[in-house]
N, C-alpha and C positions, 0 to 999 in steps of 0.2 A: 376836453369840453365836449358835451354830447353832440352839438352841431358839427363840430370838426370831425368827431368820430363817425357820424353818419356819412359825411361827404367822402371820407377816406375809405369807407367800406361799401360804397355804393348803396347805402341804405340798410345794410344788414346789421341788425342789432344783436341777435343771438345766433352765432354760427352753429352751435351744436343742435339747435332745434330748427334752424333755417327760417328764422322769423325776421322780417324786415320792418322798417318804419311804416311802409304802406299797410302792412298787416295790422300794425298797432293802431294807426289812424282809422282804418276801416272798422276794427273792433269797437273802438270808442264811439264811432258814428252809429253803430248798430245798438248802442246802449250798454256795452260792456266797458263802462268808463270808470269803474272802481278798479283799483290796482289789483285786488285779489281776483276779481272776475276777469280782468284783462289777461292776467297770468294764466288762468285755467283755460280760457277760450283760445288763446294763441299758443300755449305751451312755452311762451318765453320764460326764461329763468328756470325751467323745469328739467334741464338736461344734466349731464354729469357734473357740471360745476355748481349746480344748485344755486345759481344766481350770483355767485361770487364775482363773476366777470361782467355780467350784463345788467344787473338790477338797476344801477344808477342810470344807465342809458335808456332802459325800458321806462322807468318812471319819468325821465326827462321828456321822452316823446309823448307820454300821456299828459304831462303837464302842459306841453305845447298844444295838444289837441283840446284840452279843457281851458286853455288860456289862464293857467294858474301857475304858481311856483311849485317847485319840487316839494317844498315843505308843506304846502297846502294839500298836495296830492297824497303824501305819505308813502311809506314803503310796505312791502310784504313782511310777514312774520318769518324770521329766519328759522330754518330747520336745523335741529341738532344733527350731528355735531358741527359746531361752527369751525372748530379746528380739527385737523385730521387725527384719527385714533387708529390703533392697530385692529385688524380683524379679530385677533385673539381676544382682545378686551371686549369686543362686542359678542363674541361667541360664548364667553363665560365658561363655567364648569360643565363637564359632561355628567349628566345625572343618571346615566345607565348604571345598573348594578355591576359590580365586578364579581364574577363567579369563580369559585375554585372547587376542586374535588376534595373528597375526604382524605386524599393522599398528599395534598399540597404541603402539609408540614414536613413530610419526608423529602419532597422535592427541594424545599428551601434549605433543608439541613444537609443536603448532599450535592451541593455545587451545581445545581441545575441553572441554566440560563433561561429566565422566563421570557415568554413571548405572549403578547395579547392577541388571541385569536377570537375575533368577535367580542363577546362579553367575558370570555374565559381566559384566565391566566393559565398557560400551559408550559411545560418544560420543553424548550426548543432542543436542547441537548445537555449532556453532562460533561462537556469539555472536549469530546472527540467524536463528532457525529459519524465520521467515516469508520472509526474503530467500532462504534456501536453497530453499524451495518455489518461489518465483518464478523463480529461476535455472534450476532443473531443468525447470520447465514451458516456459521460454523457450529455454534453451541445452542444457546437459547437466550432469548431476550424477552423482557416484559415491558409494556408501555401502558400508560394511563390514557384510556380513551373515553373517560366519563362524559366529555362534552357531546358525544354522539347523541342525537335526539332519540328519545325512546317514548313510544306510545303504547300503553296497555289497552288492547282492544278485546272486548268481550261481548258476546251475543250471537244469536243464530244467523244474523245477516252480515257478519263480518266479511265472508267471501264476496258478497255482492259489493260491499264498499271497496274492497281491494281490487276487484275487477273493474270498478268504475274509475279508480285512481291510477292504477298501473296499466301499462300498455299490453302486458302479457296476461295469461290466464291464471286464475286463482281458485276456481270453484272446487277443484279436486286436490288441493294440497294436502298430503297425508299428515296425520299427527306425528310429530317428531321430525318434521322436515323444515328446511329453510329454503327460501327462494329469493332470488335477486330480481329487482324490478326498477323500471324508470317511470317517473311521473312527468306528465306534460301539463302546462297551463292550457287554458282553453284555446289559445292561438297556436298550439302545437309546439311551443318552445319548451325545451327541457327544463323542468322545474326543480327536480331533485332525483336522487337515486338512493337505494339502500336495500337492506334485506329484511324480510319479515318471517318470523318463525311461528309455526302452529304448535302451541304447548298442550292444548287439550281440545275436546270436542268443540267448544265455543270460545276458546281462549287463544289469543295471538299476541305476539310482541313485535312491533314495528320499530325499526331504527331508520333514522334519517341522517343526512349530513349534519355536522356540528352547526354550520351556519344556517341550515334550513330548519332547525328544530321548531322554532316559533312559527315560522311561515307554514310548515306542513301541519302543525297542530291546528292553526286557523283554517287551513285548507280543508282538513278533514271535518272540522266542526261546521264549516260552511256547507259542505255537501250534506251532512247529516241534518242540519237544522233548517236549511232553506230549500234543498232539492229533494231530499228523501226523509222527511220527518217521521215517516211510517216505519223506517227500518229500525230494527231492534239491535242497536249497537251502542255500547257504553265506552267512551274514549277517555282515558286517564293519562295525562302526561307524567312520566316517571323518570325524566332525564336526571334529575338530582336525587331521586329516591334510590337509584341503583348506581353503585360504583362499578365502572366497566374497565376491565383489564384484558389486554391482548397478550397471549403467551405464544411466541413464534420461534421457530427454529427446529432443527433436527431432534433436539432433546426435549421438545415441548410436551410430548406425550408422557415421557418418563417423569418429567417434573410435575405435571398436573396429577399423574397417577399417585404421587406421594401424598396428595392432599385430599383424595376422594376415596370413599369406601363403597358407596352405593351407586356409582356411575361406572358403567363398563366402557372403557376407552379402547377396547380391541378394535382395530381398523375395520374388521369385517362386521362388527356390530354397531360401530359408531363411524359412519362414513362421512366423507366430505359433503357439506351442505345439509347436515342434520343437527338436531338439537336434543339435549337431555336436561333434566332437572334433578337436583339432589343437594347434598351437603358438600361444602368445600371448606377445608380447614376447620371443621366443626360447626360451620355456619349453615343453617338450614335455608331452604327456599332459594337456592342459587340456580342460575340458568347458565348452561354451557352450550355454545354452538360452535361448530367446526367450519370456519371460513378462512379465506386466505388473501387478505388485502396486500400483505407483504410478499406474497408468492411462496411462502414457506408453509410447512406443516404448522398449523396454528389453531388455537382455541381462544374464543372470546368469551370471557366469563362476566356475568352480571350478578353482583352480590348486594344485599342491603347496605346502603351507604354507611350506616353506623359501624359496619364491620369491614369496610373497604381497606382501611389502613392495616388492620390485623391480617387480612388475606394477603396483601402486598408484602408485608414483612415475612409472613410464613413462606411465601414463594421464594423470597431471597434467601431465607435460612435453609430451606429444604433443597435448594438447587445449587449450593456452593460448589459441590463436586462436579456438577454438570456444566459449570461455567456461566451460570445465569448472571445477567447484568441488565440494568434498565436501558432503554433507548428512548430518545425524545422524538418530537414532531419532525425534525429535519431528517433523521434516519428513516422514519416511517415514509416520508415523502420520497426519499431516494429509492427505497425498496419498492414502493408502489410504481414508481416510474420505470424501474428496471423490469417490473412485471407488466408494464403497459396499461395500468388502470388509469382511466381519466378521472379528473375531479370536476364536478359540476361547478361552474362559475370561474374556473381557471382554464381548463381545456375547452370548455364551452362558453358561449356568451349569450347575450340577450336575443340573438337571432337563431341560435343553434337548435335544430330539431333532431329527433332521434336518428335519422339516416346519417347525419354528420358524425355521430359517435361510432358508427360501424355496427351498432346493435340492432340491425334490421330484423334479425331472427326473433327479437322480443316484440315485434309489431304484429299483433294478432287482429288483423282487419276483419276477421270473420266473427268477432264478438259483436254483441248487440250495440255496445257503445263503450267508450271511455273518453275521459277528458282530453280534448285535442285530437280526436280520432280523424275527423274530416280534414283538418288542416294538415295533419301529418301525412295523410294519403295524398293530398295535393303536392306536398313537398317531394314525394317520391317521383313525381312526373316532371319536376323542374330541376335545373342544375343546383347542386348544393355542395358546399365545401366538405372535405373529409378529414377526419383525424387520422394521422399516420405516425408511425415511429420513424425517427430520423437519426442518423449517425453522421456527424461531421467527418469529412475526410481526414482532417488533422485531429487525432484523438485527444489532444491536449487543449483544444479550443472549445470553450463552453459558451455558446451564444446566449446573450441575455434574453430572458423571456420577453416576448412582444417584438423581437427583431423581425423585420420584414423579409419575406421570401419573394424574390423578383424573377421575372422572366429573363433568361440569360441575355445579356447584352442590352437590356432596356431598363427603364425605371418602373415598368408596370408591376404592380403588387399582385401576386397570385397566392399569397398566404402569409402566415406568421408562425413563429415559434411560440408555443403555449406553455411548455414546461421544459426545463433543461437543468441538468445536474452532471457532476462528474461521478461516475459509478466506480466505487472501490472494488466491486465484485468483478466487473469487466475491465477495469483499469482504463477507462476511456470516457469521453463525453457522450451523453445520450440525450435525446429530446423526444417530445411529442410536438406535433405541428398540425395546424389546419391549413390545407391547401386545396386549390381548385381540383376538380376531378381529373383533368388531363395530366396533372402532376402526381397523382396518387398511386400509380402503378409501382410495384416493388422494383427496385433497381434504378428508378428515375433519379437523375442528378439534379439537385436543387441549388440555386444561388441564394445565399443568405447574406443580407446586408447587416453588418455589425454596427454598433452604436458609434464607433470611431470612423465610420465611412468605408471600412475595408469590406471587401466581398470574399466570402469563402464558399466552398462547395460542400454539399452533404448528400447522403444517399437515403432514399426511402427504403425501409426494411420490409421484409415479407410479412411479419407479424407485428402486432402492437407490442408484444412482449419482447424486450431485448434479452431477457433471461428466462430460461426454462419455458419456452413457448408451449411445450406439450403439457405442462402442468403436473409433471411427475412428482415434484417435491411436495406441493400442497396436497396432493392426493395420496401421499405415501402412508 
């Protein structure tokens, strides 16, 4: 009974909103004597239970204040759902498009394990990701990297745009060259990274991370349309218009050479971080650049998407005697970790600025301006975490990503594991981690807290790269 309820709760009617009978009497006296007005004025019945527990008592107090019955006062309108439902039912279908590359039919027919990476269905592996790593390091592997964001930039002011977006310099990039860059948001936080190639006098191709393709397109258009509408730059997204394939491994030059006639692959004429255009497997207007995300001698080719599957099949056919085999996303991530390449959004977070990545050499503070320049300069004068390569003392223990790094003998968190895998190349566990500066020196012993509560030790390495730190293989 309402009166008994009030006496046993010292007048509290709604515990979740901390509303008592005095509050309700006071609201009614001030003119909020309709049950709907009373509810909104006092927030009674508006808590997590949505009135299921306290509506009757709230209405009873109002009836007493109005000297009426509960029936005469009436109740509030019930909010749906009256009975509990699952969050999945409320969430409904995901209406984002599912995107696939032109090579997807081949992946599905050849035992690939699919993984959803953003909007893209990608092959995670083909049954043995560690075997895929070993084959690529020993022979040659090919992987489908079509989801990489790709923007075709044309116009005389493209260098100005690139200088505005990237932290390094772009005004004198030679034709035929590729350059790596990092983009920052206006607060200095790392937004994306990627490489851009100069194909002609006023023609460039920019690539972004797969997850950042849409964001960077919008970012580019925002600068062109709102900040510099006078700049003569035409930006065309070509992510799905070009099928992208990475050819990596010691035999990659030999394999690609069997598919091209008008592109000179001689290492003296086509060096690391350069780009060429020509025909591949009879397909005109293809782009080839020499980069090394896996740490191996490798070529990334971009071909018109209608011919992507043809080029893929031709690579497999022409490279049988070279040991060519496909590798999936997992093998690619293992090899990039062996090489120490960080991934934006995994090894960085929503607070990471460029100094955290170790890429301070890319910060050109003598430029007139670039997005996030002032905030990045401030970050250099303040303590910031640092990405370091880490190897556990026990080579068979692979800490899960996001495991905390503690100050020895305490519970103080001084960092976290950002990437971790077992390396089939080195036959041991390897990691990247973010740690406080005092723990970033090579040789420092770290204490890592595993998810089961066990503490292990790990050592900070001299270089980000666990494998081939001098880069001899990718420059070979």
